[in-house]
Backbone as JSON Lines, residues from 0, in Angstrom:
{"i":0,"aa":"M","n":[18.77,-35.83,-20.31],"ca":[18.01,-34.86,-21.05],"c":[16.69,-34.61,-20.31]}
{"i":1,"aa":"S","n":[16.36,-33.36,-20.12],"ca":[15.15,-33.05,-19.34],"c":[13.92,-33.07,-20.24]}
{"i":2,"aa":"T","n":[12.8,-33.31,-19.61],"ca":[11.52,-33.33,-20.31],"c":[11.1,-31.9,-20.6]}
{"i":3,"aa":"P","n":[10.57,-31.61,-21.79],"ca":[10.12,-30.24,-22.08],"c":[8.98,-29.84,-21.15]}
{"i":4,"aa":"R","n":[8.99,-28.58,-20.75],"ca":[7.96,-28.07,-19.83],"c":[6.77,-27.6,-20.64]}
{"i":5,"aa":"T","n":[5.64,-28.19,-20.4],"ca":[4.4,-27.77,-21.04],"c":[3.44,-27.3,-19.97]}
{"i":6,"aa":"P","n":[2.49,-26.42,-20.32],"ca":[1.55,-25.93,-19.31],"c":[0.78,-27.06,-18.63]}
{"i":7,"aa":"E","n":[0.5,-28.15,-19.37],"ca":[-0.23,-29.26,-18.78],"c":[0.6,-30.0,-17.74]}
{"i":8,"aa":"A","n":[1.93,-29.94,-17.86],"ca":[2.82,-30.69,-16.98],"c":[3.18,-29.92,-15.71]}
{"i":9,"aa":"K","n":[2.6,-28.76,-15.51],"ca":[2.93,-27.97,-14.33],"c":[2.57,-28.74,-13.06]}
{"i":10,"aa":"P","n":[3.48,-28.76,-12.09],"ca":[3.15,-29.39,-10.82],"c":[1.99,-28.64,-10.14]}
{"i":11,"aa":"P","n":[1.24,-29.33,-9.31],"ca":[0.1,-28.68,-8.64],"c":[0.5,-27.44,-7.85]}
{"i":12,"aa":"N","n":[1.67,-27.46,-7.23],"ca":[2.07,-26.29,-6.44],"c":[2.37,-25.07,-7.3]}
{"i":13,"aa":"V","n":[2.78,-25.29,-8.55],"ca":[2.99,-24.16,-9.47],"c":[1.64,-23.54,-9.81]}
{"i":14,"aa":"K","n":[0.66,-24.38,-10.08],"ca":[-0.69,-23.88,-10.37],"c":[-1.27,-23.18,-9.14]}
{"i":15,"aa":"N","n":[-1.03,-23.76,-7.95],"ca":[-1.52,-23.14,-6.71],"c":[-0.85,-21.8,-6.47]}
{"i":16,"aa":"F","n":[0.45,-21.7,-6.76],"ca":[1.18,-20.45,-6.58],"c":[0.61,-19.37,-7.51]}
{"i":17,"aa":"T","n":[0.36,-19.74,-8.76],"ca":[-0.22,-18.8,-9.72],"c":[-1.6,-18.35,-9.26]}
{"i":18,"aa":"T","n":[-2.4,-19.27,-8.77],"ca":[-3.75,-18.95,-8.28],"c":[-3.67,-18.07,-7.03]}
{"i":19,"aa":"A","n":[-2.77,-18.42,-6.12],"ca":[-2.62,-17.64,-4.89],"c":[-2.21,-16.2,-5.21]}
{"i":20,"aa":"F","n":[-1.28,-16.05,-6.15],"ca":[-0.85,-14.7,-6.51],"c":[-1.96,-13.93,-7.21]}
{"i":21,"aa":"L","n":[-2.75,-14.62,-8.03],"ca":[-3.89,-13.96,-8.67],"c":[-4.88,-13.45,-7.63]}
{"i":22,"aa":"I","n":[-5.16,-14.26,-6.62],"ca":[-6.08,-13.84,-5.56],"c":[-5.5,-12.64,-4.8]}
{"i":23,"aa":"L","n":[-4.21,-12.69,-4.5],"ca":[-3.57,-11.55,-3.82],"c":[-3.65,-10.31,-4.7]}
{"i":24,"aa":"A","n":[-3.41,-10.45,-5.99],"ca":[-3.48,-9.31,-6.91],"c":[-4.89,-8.73,-6.93]}
{"i":25,"aa":"L","n":[-5.89,-9.59,-7.0],"ca":[-7.27,-9.11,-7.01],"c":[-7.62,-8.39,-5.71]}
{"i":26,"aa":"L","n":[-7.14,-8.89,-4.59],"ca":[-7.38,-8.22,-3.31],"c":[-6.71,-6.85,-3.25]}
{"i":27,"aa":"M","n":[-5.5,-6.75,-3.76],"ca":[-4.79,-5.47,-3.75],"c":[-5.48,-4.46,-4.66]}
{"i":28,"aa":"V","n":[-5.94,-4.92,-5.82],"ca":[-6.67,-4.03,-6.73],"c":[-8.0,-3.63,-6.1]}
{"i":29,"aa":"A","n":[-8.67,-4.58,-5.46],"ca":[-9.95,-4.28,-4.8],"c":[-9.78,-3.24,-3.71]}
{"i":30,"aa":"A","n":[-8.7,-3.33,-2.93],"ca":[-8.47,-2.36,-1.87],"c":[-8.31,-0.96,-2.44]}
{"i":31,"aa":"Q","n":[-7.54,-0.83,-3.51],"ca":[-7.35,0.48,-4.13],"c":[-8.63,0.96,-4.79]}
{"i":32,"aa":"A","n":[-9.39,0.05,-5.37],"ca":[-10.67,0.43,-5.99],"c":[-11.64,0.94,-4.94]}
{"i":33,"aa":"I","n":[-11.67,0.3,-3.79],"ca":[-12.54,0.76,-2.69],"c":[-12.13,2.16,-2.24]}
{"i":34,"aa":"N","n":[-10.83,2.38,-2.09],"ca":[-10.35,3.72,-1.72],"c":[-10.79,4.75,-2.74]}
{"i":35,"aa":"F","n":[-10.67,4.41,-4.02],"ca":[-11.05,5.35,-5.07],"c":[-12.56,5.59,-5.05]}
{"i":36,"aa":"I","n":[-13.35,4.54,-4.91],"ca":[-14.81,4.69,-4.9],"c":[-15.26,5.55,-3.73]}
{"i":37,"aa":"V","n":[-14.62,5.4,-2.58],"ca":[-14.98,6.22,-1.41],"c":[-14.79,7.7,-1.71]}
{"i":38,"aa":"T","n":[-13.74,8.03,-2.47],"ca":[-13.51,9.44,-2.79],"c":[-14.58,10.0,-3.71]}
{"i":39,"aa":"L","n":[-15.33,9.12,-4.39],"ca":[-16.39,9.57,-5.29],"c":[-17.74,9.74,-4.59]}
{"i":40,"aa":"L","n":[-17.88,9.16,-3.41],"ca":[-19.16,9.23,-2.7],"c":[-19.44,10.65,-2.23]}
{"i":41,"aa":"P","n":[-20.62,11.17,-2.51],"ca":[-20.94,12.54,-2.1],"c":[-20.85,12.75,-0.58]}
{"i":42,"aa":"A","n":[-21.21,11.75,0.2],"ca":[-21.17,11.9,1.65],"c":[-19.74,12.0,2.18]}
{"i":43,"aa":"A","n":[-18.78,11.42,1.45],"ca":[-17.4,11.41,1.92],"c":[-16.58,12.57,1.36]}
{"i":44,"aa":"Q","n":[-17.07,13.23,0.33],"ca":[-16.28,14.26,-0.37],"c":[-15.79,15.37,0.55]}
{"i":45,"aa":"D","n":[-16.63,15.78,1.5],"ca":[-16.27,16.9,2.36],"c":[-15.6,16.47,3.66]}
{"i":46,"aa":"A","n":[-15.42,15.18,3.87],"ca":[-14.78,14.71,5.09],"c":[-13.34,15.2,5.14]}
{"i":47,"aa":"I","n":[-12.91,15.56,6.32],"ca":[-11.56,16.09,6.52],"c":[-10.7,14.98,7.12]}
{"i":48,"aa":"I","n":[-9.5,14.8,6.57],"ca":[-8.56,13.8,7.06],"c":[-7.38,14.53,7.68]}
{"i":49,"aa":"D","n":[-7.06,14.16,8.91],"ca":[-5.89,14.71,9.59],"c":[-4.68,13.89,9.18]}
{"i":50,"aa":"L","n":[-3.7,14.51,8.55],"ca":[-2.52,13.81,8.05],"c":[-1.48,13.58,9.14]}
{"i":51,"aa":"G","n":[-1.76,14.01,10.34],"ca":[-0.9,13.7,11.48],"c":[0.14,14.74,11.82]}
{"i":52,"aa":"D","n":[0.51,15.59,10.91],"ca":[1.53,16.6,11.21],"c":[0.92,18.0,11.31]}
{"i":53,"aa":"G","n":[-0.37,18.04,11.62],"ca":[-1.05,19.32,11.75],"c":[-1.73,19.79,10.49]}
{"i":54,"aa":"T","n":[-1.49,19.09,9.39],"ca":[-2.15,19.46,8.14],"c":[-3.35,18.56,7.91]}
{"i":55,"aa":"T","n":[-4.29,19.09,7.17],"ca":[-5.49,18.33,6.86],"c":[-5.76,18.4,5.36]}
{"i":56,"aa":"T","n":[-6.59,17.49,4.9],"ca":[-7.01,17.48,3.51],"c":[-8.41,16.89,3.45]}
{"i":57,"aa":"T","n":[-9.08,17.13,2.34],"ca":[-10.4,16.53,2.16],"c":[-10.27,15.21,1.42]}
{"i":58,"aa":"V","n":[-11.26,14.36,1.57],"ca":[-11.27,13.08,0.86],"c":[-11.27,13.32,-0.64]}
{"i":59,"aa":"A","n":[-12.01,14.31,-1.1],"ca":[-12.08,14.61,-2.53],"c":[-10.71,14.95,-3.12]}
{"i":60,"aa":"A","n":[-9.84,15.53,-2.31],"ca":[-8.51,15.89,-2.78],"c":[-7.64,14.67,-3.05]}
{"i":61,"aa":"L","n":[-8.03,13.53,-2.49],"ca":[-7.26,12.31,-2.68],"c":[-7.69,11.51,-3.9]}
{"i":62,"aa":"Q","n":[-8.7,11.98,-4.6],"ca":[-9.28,11.24,-5.72],"c":[-8.24,10.88,-6.78]}
{"i":63,"aa":"N","n":[-7.46,11.84,-7.24],"ca":[-6.45,11.58,-8.26],"c":[-5.36,10.65,-7.75]}
{"i":64,"aa":"T","n":[-5.0,10.79,-6.49],"ca":[-3.98,9.94,-5.91],"c":[-4.44,8.49,-5.89]}
{"i":65,"aa":"Y","n":[-5.68,8.25,-5.46],"ca":[-6.19,6.89,-5.39],"c":[-6.39,6.3,-6.79]}
{"i":66,"aa":"L","n":[-6.78,7.11,-7.75],"ca":[-6.92,6.62,-9.12],"c":[-5.54,6.22,-9.67]}
{"i":67,"aa":"T","n":[-4.54,7.03,-9.42],"ca":[-3.18,6.72,-9.85],"c":[-2.68,5.44,-9.2]}
{"i":68,"aa":"L","n":[-2.92,5.3,-7.89],"ca":[-2.51,4.08,-7.18],"c":[-3.24,2.86,-7.73]}
{"i":69,"aa":"L","n":[-4.51,3.0,-8.04],"ca":[-5.28,1.9,-8.59],"c":[-4.66,1.43,-9.91]}
{"i":70,"aa":"I","n":[-4.32,2.36,-10.76],"ca":[-3.73,2.01,-12.06],"c":[-2.36,1.37,-11.88]}
{"i":71,"aa":"I","n":[-1.54,1.92,-11.0],"ca":[-0.2,1.35,-10.76],"c":[-0.3,-0.06,-10.19]}
{"i":72,"aa":"V","n":[-1.15,-0.25,-9.19],"ca":[-1.31,-1.58,-8.59],"c":[-1.82,-2.57,-9.63]}
{"i":73,"aa":"L","n":[-2.79,-2.15,-10.44],"ca":[-3.33,-3.02,-11.48],"c":[-2.23,-3.42,-12.47]}
{"i":74,"aa":"L","n":[-1.43,-2.48,-12.9],"ca":[-0.37,-2.77,-13.86],"c":[0.72,-3.65,-13.27]}
{"i":75,"aa":"V","n":[1.18,-3.32,-12.07],"ca":[2.28,-4.09,-11.45],"c":[1.86,-5.51,-11.14]}
{"i":76,"aa":"Y","n":[0.72,-5.66,-10.45],"ca":[0.27,-7.01,-10.09],"c":[-0.17,-7.79,-11.33]}
{"i":77,"aa":"G","n":[-0.81,-7.13,-12.28],"ca":[-1.24,-7.81,-13.5],"c":[-0.06,-8.3,-14.33]}
{"i":78,"aa":"A","n":[0.94,-7.45,-14.51],"ca":[2.11,-7.85,-15.28],"c":[2.88,-8.97,-14.57]}
{"i":79,"aa":"T","n":[3.0,-8.86,-13.27],"ca":[3.7,-9.91,-12.52],"c":[2.97,-11.23,-12.62]}
{"i":80,"aa":"W","n":[1.64,-11.21,-12.47],"ca":[0.86,-12.44,-12.59],"c":[1.02,-13.05,-13.98]}
{"i":81,"aa":"F","n":[0.99,-12.2,-15.01],"ca":[1.17,-12.69,-16.39],"c":[2.5,-13.42,-16.54]}
{"i":82,"aa":"W","n":[3.58,-12.85,-16.01],"ca":[4.9,-13.46,-16.16],"c":[5.09,-14.63,-15.22]}
{"i":83,"aa":"V","n":[4.4,-14.65,-14.09],"ca":[4.43,-15.83,-13.22],"c":[3.76,-17.0,-13.96]}
{"i":84,"aa":"R","n":[2.65,-16.72,-14.63],"ca":[1.98,-17.77,-15.43],"c":[2.88,-18.29,-16.53]}
{"i":85,"aa":"R","n":[3.77,-17.44,-17.03],"ca":[4.72,-17.85,-18.08],"c":[5.96,-18.52,-17.49]}
{"i":86,"aa":"S","n":[5.95,-18.76,-16.17],"ca":[7.02,-19.49,-15.46],"c":[8.37,-18.79,-15.51]}
{"i":87,"aa":"K","n":[8.37,-17.48,-15.37],"ca":[9.62,-16.73,-15.32],"c":[10.08,-16.63,-13.87]}
{"i":88,"aa":"N","n":[11.32,-17.04,-13.6],"ca":[11.83,-17.06,-12.23],"c":[11.91,-15.65,-11.64]}
{"i":89,"aa":"W","n":[12.29,-14.66,-12.44],"ca":[12.35,-13.29,-11.93],"c":[10.97,-12.82,-11.48]}
{"i":90,"aa":"A","n":[9.92,-13.25,-12.2],"ca":[8.56,-12.87,-11.82],"c":[8.17,-13.52,-10.5]}
{"i":91,"aa":"R","n":[8.66,-14.73,-10.24],"ca":[8.4,-15.37,-8.95],"c":[8.99,-14.53,-7.83]}
{"i":92,"aa":"W","n":[10.2,-14.01,-8.03],"ca":[10.83,-13.17,-7.0],"c":[10.09,-11.85,-6.83]}
{"i":93,"aa":"V","n":[9.62,-11.27,-7.93],"ca":[8.82,-10.05,-7.82],"c":[7.54,-10.35,-7.05]}
{"i":94,"aa":"A","n":[6.91,-11.5,-7.33],"ca":[5.7,-11.9,-6.62],"c":[5.97,-12.07,-5.13]}
{"i":95,"aa":"I","n":[7.13,-12.61,-4.79],"ca":[7.51,-12.77,-3.38],"c":[7.63,-11.42,-2.71]}
{"i":96,"aa":"V","n":[8.32,-10.49,-3.36],"ca":[8.49,-9.14,-2.79],"c":[7.13,-8.46,-2.64]}
{"i":97,"aa":"L","n":[6.28,-8.57,-3.65],"ca":[4.95,-7.97,-3.58],"c":[4.11,-8.62,-2.47]}
{"i":98,"aa":"A","n":[4.26,-9.92,-2.28],"ca":[3.52,-10.6,-1.21],"c":[3.99,-10.13,0.16]}
{"i":99,"aa":"V","n":[5.3,-9.96,0.32],"ca":[5.83,-9.45,1.6],"c":[5.31,-8.04,1.86]}
{"i":100,"aa":"L","n":[5.34,-7.19,0.85],"ca":[4.84,-5.82,1.0],"c":[3.34,-5.81,1.3]}
{"i":101,"aa":"A","n":[2.59,-6.69,0.63],"ca":[1.14,-6.78,0.88],"c":[0.88,-7.25,2.31]}
{"i":102,"aa":"A","n":[1.66,-8.22,2.78],"ca":[1.48,-8.72,4.15],"c":[1.79,-7.62,5.16]}
{"i":103,"aa":"L","n":[2.87,-6.88,4.94],"ca":[3.21,-5.79,5.85],"c":[2.14,-4.71,5.86]}
{"i":104,"aa":"G","n":[1.64,-4.36,4.68],"ca":[0.56,-3.38,4.59],"c":[-0.71,-3.86,5.25]}
{"i":105,"aa":"A","n":[-1.01,-5.14,5.1],"ca":[-2.21,-5.71,5.71],"c":[-2.1,-5.74,7.23]}
{"i":106,"aa":"V","n":[-0.91,-6.08,7.73],"ca":[-0.7,-6.07,9.18],"c":[-0.83,-4.65,9.71]}
{"i":107,"aa":"Q","n":[-0.29,-3.68,9.0],"ca":[-0.45,-2.28,9.38],"c":[-1.92,-1.89,9.37]}
{"i":108,"aa":"G","n":[-2.67,-2.36,8.37],"ca":[-4.1,-2.1,8.31],"c":[-4.84,-2.72,9.48]}
{"i":109,"aa":"L","n":[-4.45,-3.95,9.84],"ca":[-5.08,-4.61,11.0],"c":[-4.8,-3.84,12.28]}
{"i":110,"aa":"I","n":[-3.59,-3.38,12.44],"ca":[-3.24,-2.6,13.63],"c":[-4.07,-1.33,13.67]}
{"i":111,"aa":"G","n":[-4.23,-0.67,12.52],"ca":[-5.06,0.54,12.45],"c":[-6.51,0.27,12.77]}
{"i":112,"aa":"V","n":[-7.03,-0.85,12.28],"ca":[-8.43,-1.21,12.54],"c":[-8.63,-1.47,14.03]}
{"i":113,"aa":"F","n":[-7.72,-2.23,14.62],"ca":[-7.87,-2.54,16.05],"c":[-7.6,-1.32,16.94]}
{"i":114,"aa":"A","n":[-6.76,-0.41,16.48],"ca":[-6.48,0.81,17.25],"c":[-7.7,1.73,17.3]}
{"i":115,"aa":"T","n":[-8.56,1.64,16.29],"ca":[-9.75,2.49,16.25],"c":[-10.98,1.78,16.78]}
{"i":116,"aa":"G","n":[-10.8,0.62,17.37],"ca":[-11.93,-0.06,18.0],"c":[-12.55,-1.14,17.15]}
{"i":117,"aa":"A","n":[-11.93,-1.55,16.07],"ca":[-12.38,-2.63,15.2],"c":[-13.8,-2.43,14.68]}
{"i":118,"aa":"T","n":[-14.15,-1.18,14.35],"ca":[-15.49,-0.92,13.81],"c":[-15.5,-0.91,12.29]}
{"i":119,"aa":"D","n":[-14.34,-0.86,11.66],"ca":[-14.25,-0.87,10.2],"c":[-14.21,-2.32,9.71]}
{"i":120,"aa":"T","n":[-15.39,-2.91,9.51],"ca":[-15.45,-4.32,9.13],"c":[-14.91,-4.58,7.73]}
{"i":121,"aa":"V","n":[-15.1,-3.64,6.82],"ca":[-14.56,-3.82,5.47],"c":[-13.04,-3.81,5.52]}
{"i":122,"aa":"G","n":[-12.47,-2.86,6.24],"ca":[-11.02,-2.79,6.4],"c":[-10.46,-4.02,7.08]}
{"i":123,"aa":"L","n":[-11.17,-4.5,8.1],"ca":[-10.76,-5.7,8.82],"c":[-10.77,-6.91,7.89]}
{"i":124,"aa":"A","n":[-11.86,-7.1,7.16],"ca":[-11.99,-8.25,6.26],"c":[-10.94,-8.19,5.14]}
{"i":125,"aa":"L","n":[-10.74,-7.01,4.58],"ca":[-9.77,-6.86,3.5],"c":[-8.35,-7.12,4.0]}
{"i":126,"aa":"S","n":[-8.02,-6.59,5.17],"ca":[-6.68,-6.82,5.72],"c":[-6.46,-8.28,6.06]}
{"i":127,"aa":"L","n":[-7.45,-8.94,6.64],"ca":[-7.32,-10.36,6.94],"c":[-7.16,-11.18,5.66]}
{"i":128,"aa":"A","n":[-7.94,-10.86,4.66],"ca":[-7.84,-11.58,3.38],"c":[-6.47,-11.37,2.74]}
{"i":129,"aa":"Q","n":[-5.94,-10.16,2.84],"ca":[-4.61,-9.89,2.28],"c":[-3.53,-10.64,3.03]}
{"i":130,"aa":"V","n":[-3.62,-10.71,4.35],"ca":[-2.63,-11.46,5.13],"c":[-2.68,-12.94,4.75]}
{"i":131,"aa":"I","n":[-3.88,-13.49,4.64],"ca":[-4.03,-14.9,4.29],"c":[-3.49,-15.18,2.88]}
{"i":132,"aa":"A","n":[-3.86,-14.34,1.92],"ca":[-3.41,-14.54,0.53],"c":[-1.89,-14.38,0.43]}
{"i":133,"aa":"A","n":[-1.34,-13.37,1.08],"ca":[0.11,-13.17,1.05],"c":[0.82,-14.34,1.73]}
{"i":134,"aa":"G","n":[0.26,-14.82,2.82],"ca":[0.83,-15.99,3.49],"c":[0.8,-17.22,2.6]}
{"i":135,"aa":"W","n":[-0.28,-17.39,1.85],"ca":[-0.4,-18.52,0.94],"c":[0.66,-18.44,-0.16]}
{"i":136,"aa":"V","n":[0.83,-17.24,-0.73],"ca":[1.86,-17.04,-1.76],"c":[3.24,-17.36,-1.18]}
{"i":137,"aa":"L","n":[3.54,-16.83,-0.01],"ca":[4.85,-17.03,0.58],"c":[5.08,-18.49,1.01]}
{"i":138,"aa":"A","n":[4.03,-19.16,1.45],"ca":[4.15,-20.56,1.84],"c":[4.49,-21.45,0.64]}
{"i":139,"aa":"L","n":[3.98,-21.09,-0.51],"ca":[4.25,-21.88,-1.71],"c":[5.54,-21.47,-2.42]}
{"i":140,"aa":"A","n":[5.97,-20.24,-2.24],"ca":[7.05,-19.66,-3.04],"c":[8.38,-20.4,-2.95]}
{"i":141,"aa":"F","n":[8.65,-21.03,-1.84],"ca":[9.96,-21.64,-1.65],"c":[9.91,-23.17,-1.62]}
{"i":142,"aa":"R","n":[8.81,-23.73,-2.06],"ca":[8.72,-25.2,-2.12],"c":[9.7,-25.71,-3.16]}
{"i":143,"aa":"Q","n":[10.24,-26.88,-2.92],"ca":[11.28,-27.44,-3.79],"c":[10.79,-27.66,-5.22]}
{"i":144,"aa":"D","n":[9.6,-28.22,-5.38],"ca":[9.09,-28.47,-6.73],"c":[8.82,-27.17,-7.48]}
{"i":145,"aa":"L","n":[8.35,-26.15,-6.77],"ca":[8.1,-24.85,-7.38],"c":[9.42,-24.21,-7.82]}
{"i":146,"aa":"H","n":[10.41,-24.27,-6.94],"ca":[11.73,-23.71,-7.25],"c":[12.32,-24.41,-8.48]}
{"i":147,"aa":"A","n":[12.21,-25.75,-8.51],"ca":[12.75,-26.49,-9.64],"c":[12.04,-26.14,-10.94]}
{"i":148,"aa":"W","n":[10.71,-25.94,-10.87],"ca":[9.96,-25.57,-12.07],"c":[10.39,-24.22,-12.6]}
{"i":149,"aa":"F","n":[10.48,-23.23,-11.71],"ca":[10.79,-21.86,-12.16],"c":[12.25,-21.7,-12.59]}
{"i":150,"aa":"T","n":[13.12,-22.49,-12.04],"ca":[14.54,-22.39,-12.45],"c":[14.87,-23.31,-13.61]}
{"i":151,"aa":"G","n":[13.87,-24.11,-14.05],"ca":[14.07,-24.95,-15.23],"c":[14.82,-26.23,-14.95]}
{"i":152,"aa":"R","n":[14.98,-26.6,-13.69],"ca":[15.72,-27.81,-13.36],"c":[14.79,-28.99,-13.06]}
{"i":153,"aa":"G","n":[13.58,-28.9,-13.51],"ca":[12.68,-30.02,-13.26],"c":[11.34,-29.78,-13.91]}
{"i":154,"aa":"V","n":[10.51,-30.76,-13.79],"ca":[9.18,-30.65,-14.38],"c":[8.18,-30.27,-13.34]}
């Protein structure tokens, strides 16, 4: 007969996984919030962005897009973190997928920062923090004690 799982009995790696995912979620929300705030700055409103295929747009035109992305990221990461805290195995897998996507996006951001001469220190710091947080989540995600906790086969 297995011991009942109580929040106090969580193994340290389960608590670390929850904390790591919370930090990743906060970083992802912060990145979208920064994008949204930039669209509100008067100095940036008239800036023209080349979309790469010959079309251009202004930063102000992206305001609704960044607000929508901010809300979506907040809802997805917040809901996932809530269910990870509730020890749902499906939420652990969603957290893993989100961590992989965050890591890929952060690596793409790092490549973009270095391609432009590494002058965007905020972008560099945010991308590095996202890579580290995503790596932390992924490093913990497949530990044996964590797997046993989320699948209900152990304490």
